Each structure stands twice: as C-alpha cells, then as structure tokens.
Backbone as numpy.savetxt, mean C-alpha at the origin, in Angstrom:
# Nx Ny Nz CAx CAy CAz Cx Cy Cz
6.73 -2.63 14.83 6.00 -1.59 14.84 6.70 0.08 14.93
6.40 0.57 14.00 7.25 1.95 14.11 6.41 3.11 14.92
7.36 3.83 15.49 6.85 5.13 16.54 5.94 6.18 15.42
5.42 7.04 16.02 4.71 8.46 15.14 5.74 8.95 14.55
6.93 9.03 15.26 7.76 9.95 14.84 8.53 9.64 13.59
8.78 7.97 13.67 9.36 7.34 12.45 8.43 7.64 10.89
7.06 7.16 11.49 6.26 7.41 10.55 6.45 8.69 9.74
6.32 9.67 10.57 6.14 11.06 9.86 7.65 11.14 9.22
8.64 10.78 9.58 9.75 10.78 8.82 9.57 10.13 7.57
9.22 9.09 7.66 9.04 8.29 6.21 8.10 8.94 5.22
6.97 9.27 5.80 5.96 10.45 4.93 6.45 11.54 4.34
7.36 12.33 5.31 7.98 13.54 4.73 9.00 13.22 3.85
9.88 11.97 3.84 10.80 11.98 3.09 10.29 11.25 1.85
9.05 10.57 1.59 8.28 10.38 0.44 7.80 11.61 -0.30
7.35 12.80 0.16 7.18 13.85 -0.42 8.36 14.54 -0.74
9.20 14.58 -0.18 10.56 15.32 -0.75 11.17 14.72 -1.81
11.29 13.32 -1.53 11.58 12.28 -2.92 10.86 12.89 -3.74
9.50 13.00 -3.92 8.93 13.41 -5.11 9.24 14.73 -6.05
9.44 15.54 -4.60 9.32 16.98 -4.78 10.96 17.04 -5.73
11.61 16.10 -5.19 13.10 16.28 -5.75 13.17 15.85 -7.31
12.34 14.68 -7.08 12.45 13.98 -8.64 12.01 14.67 -9.63
10.68 15.35 -9.34 9.99 16.25 -10.47 10.65 17.46 -10.72
11.67 17.89 -10.04 12.50 19.06 -10.29 13.75 18.90 -11.15
14.39 17.61 -10.41 15.57 17.24 -10.87 15.88 16.42 -11.67
14.73 15.33 -11.69 14.85 14.09 -12.65 15.67 12.97 -11.45
16.08 13.32 -10.35 16.87 12.39 -9.36 16.47 12.53 -8.18
16.46 11.28 -7.34 16.11 10.91 -5.85 17.01 11.74 -5.11
16.64 12.30 -3.74 17.57 12.94 -3.14 18.52 11.98 -2.31
19.67 12.32 -1.83 20.67 11.42 -0.99 19.78 10.70 0.09
20.14 9.32 0.11 19.39 8.49 1.14 19.71 9.26 2.31
18.87 9.54 3.51 19.52 10.09 4.70 19.65 9.31 5.72
20.37 9.75 6.77 20.86 8.77 7.73 19.84 8.48 8.80
19.39 7.34 9.25 18.31 6.95 10.01 18.84 5.72 11.05
17.59 5.80 12.01 17.90 4.65 12.91 17.97 3.48 12.07
18.33 2.40 12.99 18.48 1.32 12.54 17.53 0.35 12.00
16.47 0.83 12.70 14.84 0.19 12.55 14.30 0.31 10.98
14.67 1.86 10.69 14.20 2.28 9.28 14.93 1.47 8.14
16.24 0.97 8.65 17.20 0.10 7.54 16.86 -1.10 7.14
16.16 -1.76 8.12 15.46 -3.09 7.76 14.70 -3.31 6.80
14.91 -4.50 6.30 14.25 -4.98 4.94 12.75 -4.97 5.28
11.92 -4.31 4.53 10.41 -4.31 4.86 9.78 -3.95 3.64
8.34 -4.47 3.35 7.55 -3.96 2.40 6.87 -3.04 2.81
6.38 -2.14 1.54 6.06 -0.70 1.78 5.19 -0.39 0.60
3.95 0.49 0.66 3.37 1.00 -0.35 3.38 2.54 -0.18
3.20 3.08 -1.27 3.32 4.68 -1.22 2.13 4.86 -1.94
1.01 5.88 -1.34 -0.35 6.05 -2.07 -0.68 7.42 -2.08
-0.95 7.91 -3.10 -1.12 9.34 -3.76 -2.68 9.44 -3.66
-3.12 10.37 -2.92 -4.46 11.04 -3.77 -4.52 12.33 -3.81
-5.60 12.71 -4.71 -5.84 14.15 -4.95 -7.46 14.31 -4.97
-7.50 14.99 -3.88 -8.78 15.61 -3.75 -9.51 14.22 -3.36
-9.25 13.38 -2.43 -9.77 12.40 -2.21 -9.95 11.01 -3.10
-9.17 11.13 -4.39 -9.30 10.32 -5.50 -7.92 9.78 -5.38
-7.74 8.44 -6.03 -6.46 7.80 -5.82 -5.80 8.28 -7.37
-4.43 8.88 -7.07 -3.59 9.53 -8.00 -2.45 8.58 -8.25
-2.15 7.37 -7.41 -1.16 6.63 -7.62 -0.88 5.76 -6.56
-0.23 4.52 -6.56 -0.38 3.51 -5.42 0.75 2.66 -6.12
2.03 2.40 -5.77 2.88 1.53 -6.13 3.84 1.12 -5.10
4.32 -0.25 -4.82 5.20 -0.45 -3.26 5.89 -1.64 -3.45
6.42 -2.13 -2.71 7.06 -3.42 -2.69 6.57 -4.44 -1.60
5.62 -5.48 -1.95 4.86 -6.24 -1.28 5.95 -6.97 -0.07
7.07 -7.52 -0.81 7.96 -8.40 -0.03 8.97 -7.30 0.46
9.73 -7.86 1.78 10.90 -7.07 2.58 12.02 -7.61 1.69
12.08 -7.09 0.68 13.21 -7.18 -0.24 14.47 -6.01 -0.17
14.20 -5.08 0.31 14.85 -3.64 0.41 14.65 -2.94 1.66
15.82 -2.41 2.06 15.79 -1.77 3.42 14.55 -0.51 3.52
13.67 -0.35 4.30 12.72 0.37 4.29 12.67 1.71 3.84
13.97 2.44 4.28 14.08 3.50 3.83 14.23 3.81 2.16
14.87 3.09 1.63 14.99 2.96 0.22 13.94 2.49 -0.47
13.27 1.53 0.21 11.99 1.19 -0.19 10.72 2.24 -0.58
10.81 3.22 0.69 9.97 4.27 0.53 10.31 5.23 -0.52
11.36 5.55 -0.78 11.88 6.58 -1.75 11.78 5.70 -3.25
12.21 4.77 -3.40 11.86 3.87 -4.55 10.01 4.07 -4.96
9.24 3.64 -3.99 7.89 3.68 -4.25 7.41 5.13 -4.17
8.01 5.90 -3.67 7.10 7.52 -3.71 7.34 7.89 -5.23
8.58 7.67 -5.80 8.87 8.10 -7.25 8.09 7.26 -7.90
7.77 5.90 -7.98 7.26 5.00 -8.85 5.50 5.48 -8.89
5.02 5.57 -7.82 3.78 6.24 -7.48 3.46 7.39 -8.19
4.31 8.23 -8.16 4.21 9.66 -8.68 4.33 9.78 -10.37
5.20 8.86 -11.07 5.55 8.62 -12.34 5.31 7.65 -13.05
4.97 6.44 -12.25 5.24 5.49 -13.14 4.07 4.30 -13.00
2.93 4.89 -12.32 1.71 3.84 -12.09 1.00 4.01 -13.35
1.07 2.72 -14.06 0.39 2.95 -15.48 -1.01 3.38 -15.45
-1.56 3.41 -14.60 -3.10 3.84 -14.44 -3.55 5.32 -14.52
-2.22 5.97 -14.26 -2.04 7.42 -14.47 -1.26 8.31 -15.24
-1.32 9.39 -15.85 -0.27 10.51 -16.24 0.53 10.35 -14.75
2.05 11.15 -15.17 3.00 11.28 -14.35 2.56 12.36 -13.52
2.41 12.51 -12.12 2.16 13.75 -11.18 3.10 14.88 -11.97
2.48 15.99 -11.97 3.29 17.23 -12.22 3.33 18.14 -11.24
4.59 19.11 -11.12 4.79 19.95 -10.20 3.70 20.78 -9.63
2.90 21.10 -10.47 1.89 21.83 -10.12 0.81 21.04 -9.32
0.48 19.71 -9.21 -0.30 19.14 -8.84 0.12 18.87 -7.16
1.36 18.95 -6.89 1.76 18.64 -5.71 1.04 19.18 -4.80
0.54 20.30 -4.83 0.34 21.00 -3.45 -1.34 20.26 -3.22
-1.69 19.78 -4.24 -3.23 19.12 -4.04 -3.15 17.51 -3.83
-2.27 17.07 -3.61 -1.65 15.69 -3.35 -1.39 15.25 -1.96
-2.02 14.47 -1.24 -1.62 13.56 -0.28 -0.89 12.50 -0.30
-0.14 12.33 0.81 0.70 11.27 0.69 0.37 10.33 2.00
0.53 8.97 1.52 0.09 7.84 2.81 1.13 6.92 2.57
1.80 6.47 3.45 2.46 5.15 3.58 2.20 3.95 4.01
2.17 2.96 3.60 1.63 1.69 4.42 2.97 0.80 4.48
3.42 0.53 5.94 4.61 -0.36 6.16 4.15 -1.70 6.23
4.23 -2.82 5.70 3.79 -4.10 5.49 4.04 -5.34 6.33
3.81 -6.17 7.10 4.27 -7.16 7.53 4.68 -8.29 6.45
5.45 -9.03 6.64 5.75 -10.00 5.52 4.44 -11.05 5.52
4.22 -11.36 4.16 2.87 -12.00 3.86 2.80 -13.35 4.43
1.99 -14.06 4.99 1.73 -15.48 5.19 0.76 -16.22 4.84
1.07 -17.18 3.96 0.27 -18.15 3.25 -0.99 -18.74 4.23
-2.33 -18.29 3.74 -3.43 -18.65 4.15 -3.66 -20.36 4.10
-3.40 -21.38 4.78 -3.56 -22.85 4.57 -5.12 -23.10 4.81
-5.92 -23.79 3.85 -7.24 -24.08 4.33 -7.24 -25.62 3.44
-8.20 -26.38 4.14 -8.25 -27.72 3.45 -9.45 -27.43 2.25
-10.59 -26.36 2.64 -11.46 -26.17 1.49 -11.53 -24.70 1.27
-11.29 -24.11 0.05 -11.37 -22.62 -0.05 -12.38 -21.91 0.37
-13.63 -22.48 0.77 -14.82 -21.78 1.22 -14.41 -21.46 2.76
-13.25 -21.77 3.36 -12.70 -21.41 4.82 -12.04 -20.23 4.66
-11.52 -19.84 3.56 -10.66 -18.39 3.61 -11.28 -17.06 4.27
-12.81 -16.93 4.03 -13.18 -15.88 4.65 -13.14 -15.80 6.29
-12.96 -17.16 6.91 -12.77 -17.22 8.13 -11.58 -16.76 8.67
-10.78 -16.65 7.46 -9.08 -16.23 8.01 -8.66 -14.81 7.92
-9.88 -14.17 7.16 -9.35 -13.12 6.33 -10.37 -11.96 7.55
-9.83 -10.77 8.10 -10.52 -9.92 8.63 -10.45 -8.28 8.36
-11.38 -7.99 7.67 -11.77 -6.84 7.17 -11.02 -5.44 8.24
-10.26 -4.86 7.88 -9.91 -3.52 8.70 -8.57 -3.89 9.43
-7.91 -5.31 9.04 -6.52 -5.56 9.58 -5.63 -6.45 8.55
-6.28 -7.13 7.73 -5.79 -7.62 6.54 -5.62 -7.03 5.10
-4.26 -7.14 4.47 -4.38 -7.37 3.18 -4.27 -8.35 2.53
-4.43 -8.44 1.32 -4.60 -9.76 0.80 -3.48 -9.94 -0.72
-2.94 -10.91 -1.01 -2.35 -11.06 -1.94 -2.78 -12.64 -2.80
-3.28 -12.36 -3.93 -3.92 -13.68 -4.76 -3.14 -14.03 -5.80
-2.94 -15.38 -5.94 -1.66 -15.76 -6.97 -2.40 -17.12 -7.51
-2.50 -17.03 -9.05 -2.97 -18.28 -9.38 -2.77 -18.26 -10.87
-2.17 -19.38 -11.45 -1.90 -19.62 -13.18 -1.00 -18.49 -13.63
0.05 -18.12 -12.85 0.78 -16.81 -13.02 0.64 -15.56 -12.82
-0.70 -15.52 -12.33 -0.98 -14.01 -12.47 -1.09 -13.72 -10.75
-1.16 -12.44 -10.28 -1.01 -12.28 -8.94 -1.63 -10.59 -8.54
-2.39 -10.56 -7.48 -2.85 -9.16 -7.26 -2.77 -8.95 -5.80
-2.74 -7.60 -5.58 -2.59 -7.30 -4.15 -3.35 -6.16 -3.77
-4.07 -6.22 -2.68 -5.06 -5.01 -2.35 -4.64 -4.68 -0.65
-4.34 -3.42 -0.39 -3.60 -3.21 0.84 -5.24 -3.43 1.97
-4.70 -3.35 3.10 -5.72 -3.62 3.95 -6.68 -2.12 3.99
-6.48 -1.38 3.66 -7.41 -0.13 3.71 -8.37 -0.09 2.65
-7.99 -0.81 1.64 -9.29 -0.51 0.58 -10.46 -1.42 0.95
-10.49 -2.59 1.40 -11.88 -2.88 1.69 -12.64 -2.11 2.59
-11.89 -1.37 3.39 -12.57 -0.56 4.48 -13.20 0.84 4.00
-12.46 1.37 2.84 -12.70 2.30 2.48 -13.92 2.04 1.36
-14.16 1.03 0.71 -14.85 0.61 -0.40 -16.06 0.16 0.30
-16.26 -0.27 1.85 -17.15 -0.82 2.22 -17.58 -2.19 2.04
-16.23 -3.09 1.70 -16.57 -4.44 1.38 -16.78 -5.30 2.31
-17.47 -6.29 2.32 -17.44 -7.52 3.40 -16.04 -8.42 2.72
-15.87 -9.67 3.60 -14.82 -10.61 3.34 -14.81 -10.94 1.91
-15.96 -11.68 1.64 -16.00 -12.25 0.10 -15.98 -11.25 -0.66
-16.38 -10.35 -0.87 -16.01 -9.09 -1.86 -14.57 -8.88 -1.86
-14.18 -8.49 -0.72 -12.56 -8.39 -0.53 -11.58 -9.23 -1.28
-11.99 -10.58 -0.92 -11.61 -11.78 -1.95 -11.68 -11.71 -3.42
-12.66 -11.37 -3.65 -13.44 -11.55 -5.38 -12.65 -10.28 -5.71
-12.38 -9.26 -5.48 -11.88 -7.97 -5.87 -10.34 -8.07 -6.09
-9.48 -8.64 -4.93 -8.27 -9.01 -5.07 -8.06 -10.09 -6.30
-8.81 -11.09 -6.66 -8.94 -11.73 -7.62 -8.94 -10.87 -8.93
-9.88 -10.00 -8.98 -9.90 -9.25 -10.11 -8.57 -8.16 -10.41
-8.21 -7.77 -9.07 -6.90 -7.05 -9.30 -5.65 -8.05 -10.04
-5.81 -9.06 -9.84 -4.81 -10.12 -10.56 -5.11 -10.45 -11.89
-6.26 -10.11 -12.33 -6.63 -10.22 -13.65 -7.48 -11.56 -13.88
-7.94 -12.18 -12.73 -8.42 -13.26 -12.44 -10.18 -12.89 -12.60
-10.94 -14.36 -12.76 -12.43 -14.24 -12.42 -12.35 -14.02 -10.83
-13.71 -13.16 -10.55 -13.88 -13.09 -9.19 -14.03 -14.19 -8.24
-14.36 -15.22 -8.84 -14.47 -16.39 -7.56 -13.34 -17.27 -7.79
-12.15 -16.67 -8.43 -10.98 -17.77 -8.41 -10.52 -18.13 -7.02
-10.94 -17.20 -6.21 -10.22 -17.92 -4.67 -11.14 -19.39 -4.48
-11.87 -19.70 -5.21 -12.78 -20.83 -4.64 -11.82 -22.04 -5.29
-10.80 -21.70 -6.13 -10.42 -22.79 -6.90 -9.16 -23.43 -5.83
-8.84 -24.64 -6.04 -7.86 -25.38 -5.20 -6.52 -25.09 -5.35
-6.53 -24.79 -6.68 -4.86 -24.30 -7.00 -4.78 -22.57 -6.86
-5.55 -21.89 -5.96 -5.36 -20.72 -5.70 -4.32 -20.22 -4.59
-3.36 -19.52 -4.58 -2.71 -19.27 -3.38 -3.28 -17.87 -2.92
-3.55 -17.92 -1.37 -3.98 -16.49 -1.04 -3.15 -16.38 0.34
-2.32 -14.95 0.17 -1.55 -14.87 1.21 -2.38 -13.30 1.86
-1.87 -13.26 3.25 -2.67 -12.09 4.06 -1.49 -11.29 4.71
-1.56 -9.98 5.07 -0.54 -9.25 5.77 -1.45 -8.06 6.24
-0.68 -7.39 7.26 -1.22 -6.61 8.18 -0.16 -5.07 7.48
-0.57 -3.80 7.76 0.04 -2.74 7.81 -0.38 -1.69 8.77
0.94 -0.76 9.04 1.12 0.07 9.67 1.11 1.49 8.77
-0.15 2.35 9.16 -0.45 3.61 7.99 -0.12 4.45 8.68
0.71 5.63 7.80 0.77 7.03 8.27 0.51 8.03 6.96
-0.18 8.94 7.21 -0.63 9.64 6.32 -0.78 11.20 6.69
-0.69 12.05 5.70 -1.08 13.39 5.74 -2.48 13.61 5.81
-2.87 14.69 6.94 -4.03 14.80 7.08 -4.68 15.69 5.95
-3.88 16.72 5.38 -4.04 17.57 4.16 -3.01 17.48 3.44
-2.74 18.06 2.18 -1.52 17.82 1.46 -0.19 18.83 2.07
0.62 18.08 2.34 1.97 18.67 2.75 1.57 19.33 4.58
0.61 18.85 5.28 0.38 19.12 6.27 0.60 17.89 7.37
-0.04 18.05 8.71 0.04 17.30 9.69 -0.18 15.65 9.53
0.56 15.10 10.04 1.03 13.49 9.72 0.47 12.79 10.87
-0.22 11.74 10.74 -0.71 11.04 11.94 -0.68 9.54 11.22
-0.71 8.59 12.23 -1.02 7.23 12.04 -2.66 6.92 11.84
-2.99 6.09 10.91 -4.27 6.21 10.49 -4.49 4.95 11.16
-5.77 4.72 12.03 -6.37 3.19 12.40 -7.23 2.69 11.37
-6.98 1.70 10.76 -7.87 1.05 9.59 -9.40 1.33 10.07
-9.96 0.91 11.06 -11.24 0.44 11.21 -11.85 1.87 11.30
-11.38 3.39 11.55 -11.70 4.34 11.79 -11.88 5.29 10.41
-11.27 4.50 9.38 -11.33 5.31 8.14 -12.61 5.41 7.66
-13.04 6.62 6.82 -14.24 6.82 6.56 -14.54 5.99 5.35
-15.63 5.21 5.40 -16.01 4.21 4.35 -16.77 4.91 3.00
-16.38 4.63 2.22 -17.07 4.91 0.90 -18.01 4.10 0.23
-18.29 2.99 1.29 -19.25 2.03 0.52 -20.85 1.95 1.18
C-alpha cells in the first residue's frame, strides 16, 4: 500500500511527464524516490476530460519499476491510445489525471465457469480475460462507474478482449483478478486524493 503522499507524487509526476513530452517530445529525468516507488508494479494512467475518458493505458504486470511505469503510461495514455487523437497542450488545463497502482493478477480457479461471479467483487476487483490468443482488461473502477453487476462486468471484460460476451462461460477461458489503489486529481491540476472505489459516483 502506498501513502497518500506517495500517491500525490505519482499523479504529479504523471502530469509533469505529459507536459514535458508535449512540449519537448521527451520525458523528464526520472526523479529520485523512495525504494517503494522503485519496486516493480503494474499501473494504469487514466485521463478524463470533462468527465469523459480521454486516454487509458498502462502495464498490467509488475514488469517495470513503478516510477518508470507511471511515466511511460502517462505518455502512452496522452498520445498513443488508439481510441483517441493525441492530447494537445491546449487540452491539458481540462484534463484530470488518475493513477491505478495494481496488485499482481491472480488466476481464478473454478471447477465450473458458472462459479466465476462468486469470486469477483465489484468495487474491489479488476479483471483480465484471456482466450484463444485474445486478452482484455478492465480496471476495478469501471464496473462501479458504469453501474454493472458481476456478470455484466465479466461480459464486458470479454468484449474488451474482442470476444463474445458469454465467453467467460467457456471452459478454456482464463480469468484473473487484481485490486488497485487509486489516486486522482479532484480537478485538473488540482488537489490529489486517494479514491475509495465504492464511493465513486456511479454512471449506471
């Protein structure tokens, strides 16, 4: 678990990294940080503009030091998310930055796929679905914001992978869960707080 101060540092760094990259085409130097922020960890950086998604990319697995993964994900979310055009400097004052620091994914082992909903908690878990060479991930905040129940969450993660919504009922589908600690700006460039998932405003 990260402290609020560590979370604030990461969100501030993500914004500064985007600002530097849009201005110079380069990321700023990696700052010196406490050992905890140099440990390998999965992370996603989410950008929103006036409440709408503007970019979200990250590293689901703990393959990079957290500080480097945040900087890399910040740039990718701003300019490399294929769903959106690259963020411009003029947009930055309207964009809020959110960081999700992930626990390592754990495979959910069940005898019958119908048991998956018993092992997934909306407001706590994110999901990764893998099947037939396809993979999709949804962060824990997504079903909360969308007002989904567990089965809707499973189905939408399948669709995120490019699979049929009922693919989670197939015996050859692998489903993993993870949790996240979330830090976000209250307003663009403003105060940073830790976000309790179950207290997020639902859109569903």
